[in-house]
BAVO-600250 format. One record per residue (C-alpha): x negated, z negated, y. Coordinates in steps of 0.25 Angstrom, whole numbers, always signed. Layout:
// residues N
R     u     w     v
R     X     Z     Y
...
END
This chain:
// residues 86
R     u     w     v
R  -242  -487  +611
R  -242  -499  +621
R  -256  -503  +615
R  -261  -489  +618
R  -255  -490  +633
R  -264  -504  +634
R  -276  -499  +630
R  -276  -486  +639
R  -272  -495  +650
R  -284  -504  +648
R  -294  -492  +649
R  -301  -492  +662
R  -315  -487  +666
R  -320  -500  +668
R  -318  -504  +653
R  -319  -491  +646
R  -331  -483  +642
R  -332  -471  +651
R  -334  -462  +638
R  -321  -467  +632
R  -310  -457  +629
R  -297  -460  +622
R  -291  -448  +615
R  -276  -450  +610
R  -267  -441  +602
R  -253  -442  +602
R  -239  -436  +599
R  -229  -436  +610
R  -222  -450  +610
R  -214  -458  +619
R  -221  -471  +615
R  -234  -464  +621
R  -238  -473  +633
R  -235  -465  +646
R  -247  -472  +653
R  -257  -467  +643
R  -252  -453  +644
R  -253  -454  +660
R  -267  -458  +659
R  -273  -448  +649
R  -277  -434  +649
R  -268  -427  +640
R  -272  -416  +631
R  -263  -406  +621
R  -269  -399  +611
R  -262  -388  +603
R  -269  -385  +590
R  -271  -370  +586
R  -262  -366  +575
R  -269  -366  +562
R  -279  -374  +555
R  -291  -366  +557
R  -288  -364  +573
R  -286  -379  +574
R  -299  -382  +566
R  -307  -373  +575
R  -300  -379  +587
R  -303  -394  +583
R  -318  -390  +579
R  -320  -384  +593
R  -316  -396  +600
R  -325  -407  +604
R  -331  -415  +597
R  -331  -406  +586
R  -336  -394  +593
R  -349  -401  +595
R  -360  -398  +585
R  -365  -412  +587
R  -352  -418  +582
R  -355  -412  +568
R  -370  -417  +568
R  -373  -431  +562
R  -380  -440  +571
R  -394  -444  +567
R  -391  -458  +571
R  -381  -459  +561
R  -385  -468  +547
R  -386  -460  +535
R  -374  -467  +530
R  -365  -461  +540
R  -369  -446  +535
R  -359  -441  +525
R  -365  -440  +511
R  -371  -427  +506
R  -363  -419  +496
R  -370  -418  +483
END
């Protein structure tokens, strides 16, 4: 956890790409650095009950809800595409 704290403290607009985002998940922990929590936007997510409801929720969130997410890029080499089932 001290390493995480040092990394987060070193992030600044002058040395970080403006598109950079750091997403972390954590269980409640006394060892989690308070300074990291204080500088973050915190979100909680209560998953819907049941597998079907949970899958629908996951697939409706970005980026999975975007049709572009499911399309292969034309720029990708052929080796990056999955092999066709015969």
